[in-house]
C-alpha positions in Angstrom: 0.4 0.0 -0.3 1.3 3.2 -1.5 1.1 6.8 0.5 0.2 8.0 3.9 -2.5 6.8 5.8 -5.2 9.5 7.5 -4.4 10.0 10.8 -7.9 9.3 12.1 -7.3 5.6 11.7 -8.0 4.6 16.1 -5.4 1.8 16.7 -7.3 0.9 20.0 -9.7 -0.2 17.8 -10.2 -3.6 16.1 -10.0 -3.5 12.6 -13.0 -5.1 11.5 -16.4 -3.7 13.0 -17.4 -6.2 16.4 -20.9 -6.1 16.1 -21.1 -9.3 14.4 -19.2 -12.5 15.1 -17.4 -12.8 12.2 -16.1 -9.1 12.4 -15.2 -10.3 16.1 -13.7 -13.7 15.0 -11.7 -12.2 12.0 -10.0 -9.6 14.5 -9.1 -12.3 17.1 -7.5 -15.0 14.5 -5.3 -12.1 13.1 -3.9 -11.1 17.0 -3.9 -14.5 17.9 -2.1 -16.2 15.1 0.1 -18.4 16.6 3.0 -17.9 14.1 3.9 -14.7 16.0 5.9 -16.5 18.4 8.3 -17.3 15.4 9.0 -13.5 15.1 12.3 -12.1 15.7 13.4 -9.3 18.1 14.1 -7.3 14.8 10.3 -7.7 13.7 8.9 -7.0 17.4 10.9 -3.8 17.3 9.7 -3.1 13.9 6.0 -3.7 14.9 6.2 -1.5 18.1 7.7 1.0 15.9 4.6 0.6 13.3 2.2 1.1 16.1 4.0 4.3 17.4 4.3 5.6 13.7 1.7 4.0 11.6 2.1 6.0 8.2 4.3 3.0 7.0 0.8 1.4 6.1 -2.2 0.1 6.6 -1.5 -3.6 6.7 1.9 -3.0 8.4 -0.2 -1.0 11.1 -2.8 -4.2 11.6 -0.3 -7.1 11.4 1.8 -4.6 14.0 -1.0 -6.0 16.5 0.0 -9.7 17.8 -0.6 -11.5 20.5 1.3 -14.7 21.8 -1.9 -16.6 23.3 -2.3 -19.7 21.2 1.9 -20.7 21.7 1.9 -20.2 25.2 -1.3 -22.0 26.2 -0.7 -25.0 24.1 2.7 -25.4 25.9 1.4 -24.8 29.0 -1.8 -27.2 28.5 0.1 -29.8 26.5 2.3 -30.6 29.6 -0.4 -30.7 31.6 -2.1 -33.1 30.1 1.1 -35.1 29.4 2.2 -35.0 33.3 -0.8 -35.4 35.2 0.0 -38.6 36.8 2.2 -37.6 39.5 1.7 -35.0 42.5 5.1 -33.0 41.8 4.4 -32.7 38.1 0.4 -31.5 38.7 1.5 -29.0 41.3 4.1 -27.7 38.7 2.1 -27.3 35.9 -1.1 -25.8 37.7 0.6 -23.6 39.0 2.7 -22.2 35.7 -0.6 -22.6 33.9 -2.3 -20.6 36.7 0.3 -17.9 37.1 0.3 -17.1 33.6 -3.5 -17.1 33.7 -3.3 -14.2 36.5 -0.5 -12.5 34.7 -3.0 -12.0 31.8 -6.2 -11.7 34.3 -4.5 -9.0 36.0 -3.1 -7.1 32.7 -7.0 -7.5 31.4 -8.5 -5.7 34.3 -10.3 -2.6 34.3 -7.7 0.4 34.8 -10.3 2.0 36.7 -10.3 -0.6 39.5 -6.3 -0.9 40.7 -5.5 -3.3 42.6 -3.1 -2.8 45.9 0.2 -5.1 46.5 -1.8 -6.6 49.3 -5.1 -7.7 47.4 -2.3 -8.6 43.8 -0.5 -11.0 46.3 -3.8 -12.1 48.5 -5.4 -12.8 44.8 -2.4 -14.8 43.3 -1.9 -17.1 46.1 -5.8 -17.8 47.0 -5.9 -18.4 42.9 -3.3 -20.6 42.3 -3.7 -22.6 45.7 -7.4 -23.3 44.7 -6.2 -24.5 40.9 -3.7 -26.7 42.3 -5.8 -28.1 45.4 -9.0 -28.9 42.7 -6.2 -30.5 40.5 -4.8 -32.8 43.4 -8.8 -33.9 44.3 -9.3 -34.6 40.7 -6.5 -36.6 40.3 -6.8 -38.7 43.1 -10.2 -39.7 42.3 -9.7 -40.7 38.6 -7.0 -43.0 39.7 -9.8 -45.8 40.5 -11.3 -45.1 36.9 -10.2 -45.3 33.2 -7.2 -43.9 31.8 -9.7 -42.2 29.2 -11.4 -40.3 32.1 -8.3 -39.8 33.7 -7.1 -37.5 30.6 -9.8 -35.2 31.3 -8.8 -34.3 35.0 -6.5 -31.5 33.8 -9.4 -30.0 31.5 -11.6 -30.1 35.0 -9.4 -28.2 37.1 -8.5 -25.6 34.5 -12.6 -25.2 34.4 -12.9 -24.9 38.0 -9.6 -22.6 38.2 -10.8 -20.3 35.7 -13.9 -19.9 38.1 -11.4 -19.0 41.0 -8.8 -17.3 39.2 -11.0 -14.7 37.0 -12.6 -13.3 39.7 -10.0 -12.9 42.2 -8.0 -11.3 40.0 -10.3 -8.8 39.4 -12.1 -8.7 42.5 -11.4 -4.6 42.8 -13.9 -4.3 40.0 -16.5 -6.3 41.6 -16.3 -3.9 44.6 -16.3 -0.6 42.8 -17.3 -1.4 39.6 -16.0 -0.7 36.0 -17.0 2.5 33.4 -19.8 2.6 31.9 -20.6 5.0 28.7 -23.8 5.9 26.4 -23.1 5.1 23.0 -21.3 8.1 22.2 -18.5 7.2 24.6 -19.9 9.8 27.3 -18.7 8.1 30.9 -21.7 7.9 32.7 -20.1 6.3 36.3 -18.5 3.0 37.6 -21.2 0.4 37.8 -20.9 -3.0 39.5 -23.8 -4.7 37.5 -21.3 -3.9 34.6 -18.6 -5.6 36.4 -20.3 -8.7 37.4 -21.6 -9.2 33.6 -18.3 -8.9 32.1 -16.2 -10.8 34.7 -19.0 -13.7 33.9 -18.5 -13.3 30.0 -14.7 -13.4 30.3 -15.3 -17.0 32.6 -17.7 -18.5 29.9 -15.3 -17.9 27.2 -11.6 -19.0 28.5 -13.5 -22.5 29.8 -14.8 -22.8 26.4 -11.7 -21.8 24.9 -10.4 -24.8 26.4 -12.6 -27.3 26.1 -11.9 -28.8 22.5 -8.2 -28.6 23.1 -8.7 -30.7 26.5 -11.7 -32.6 25.0 -10.6 -33.9 21.9 -7.1 -34.8 22.7 -7.6 -37.1 24.9 -9.6 -39.6 22.6 -6.5 -39.1 20.2 -4.3 -40.2 22.6 -6.3 -42.9 24.5 -6.6 -44.9 21.5 -2.8 -43.7 20.3 -1.4 -45.6 23.9 -3.2 -48.8 23.4 -1.1 -49.3 20.1 2.1 -51.4 20.5 4.0 -49.2 18.5 2.8 -46.5 21.3 5.7 -48.7 23.9 8.2 -48.1 21.9 8.0 -44.6 21.2 7.3 -43.1 24.5 9.0 -39.7 24.0 6.3 -38.9 21.4 3.7 -38.4 24.0 4.3 -34.7 24.6 4.9 -33.5 21.4 2.0 -35.4 19.6 -0.2 -33.6 22.8 1.2 -30.2 22.1 0.7 -30.5 18.7 -2.9 -31.7 18.9 -3.8 -28.6 21.4 -2.0 -26.2 19.3 -4.5 -27.3 16.0 -7.3 -26.9 18.5 -6.0 -24.0 20.8 -5.7 -21.9 16.5 -9.4 -22.3 15.9 -11.2 -22.1 19.7 -9.2 -19.0 21.0 -10.2 -16.5 18.3 -13.6 -18.0 18.2 -14.8 -18.0 21.9 -12.8 -14.7 22.1 -15.5 -13.7 20.0 -18.2 -15.1 21.4 -18.9 -11.5 23.1 -18.5 -8.1 22.0 -15.3 -6.4 23.6 -17.6 -3.2 24.0 -20.5 -5.0 25.7 -24.1 -3.6 26.8 -26.7 -3.7 29.6 -29.9 -2.7 29.7 -30.8 0.4 32.1 -33.7 -1.1 33.4 -31.3 -4.5 34.2 -30.2 -1.8 37.4 -31.4 -1.2 40.6 -34.3 0.8 40.9 -32.6 3.8 42.5 -29.8 4.0 39.9 -32.7 3.5 37.3 -34.1 6.2 38.9 -30.8 8.6 39.1 -30.1 7.8 35.1 -33.2 8.7 34.0 -33.5 12.1 35.8 -30.0 13.4 33.8 -30.1 11.0 31.2 -33.8 10.1 30.1 -33.4 9.2 26.7 -30.7 6.3 27.7 -31.7 3.1 27.3 -28.6 0.9 26.9 -25.2 1.5 28.6 -21.8 0.3 27.3 -18.9 -0.7 29.0 -15.3 -2.7 27.8 
């Protein structure tokens, strides 16, 4: 693309319209492309410069918005599903996974509801401890069932841990709320109902995101483990597991991220009567509020 771009491109907004599932899917397929992990330091530095000085061209601008979610998740989750039979392995990989999740959840929190160091430390310890305890409990139960069911223990632990980790790392939002605006972006205040809806959507999408990668490979691995040749090449377990997970995550990550709009909305009628009255007095035409 030749020539300069207009200076009114909003890099904070996705390239495609986010009012439809297809638009959201296109956006997340781009930013979660696993090939991003292969980028060199020079390419990453160039991406930073392109975002800062986006007159280089529209295609370069949008390609500079990247995410390492898929390759990191496929590696960690693959190890969780491969090394789940011993307690030290379960503790190690669940701790690594929940530490990564805690970082992601913390960085994606509302900037209007910062956690104190004490709150952050308490949330991190509680979230990781809860996840590890859940994984160990499920792992103990699966020792008395078939190997196939045992393969699903990590997914059950991850699903339960997401219900613990995300609300804890974003607990401040549940206490003070997140910013809501009208359709023109005019800020109306902070509402806890919006925070509850936003966090619920994140929990649902994270669990569904993990489901294909942690539900489909177990069937394949269970079949392979029964084959005679498998015992001759036990080292193949981890790479095959990670590869299968990566394939699933390439599609599951963007599609599940696209389930809900990044800018969600809620009806004014869903608020408490007192808040509705306050809004109607100052904004009588308001019917829906928007939040990120």
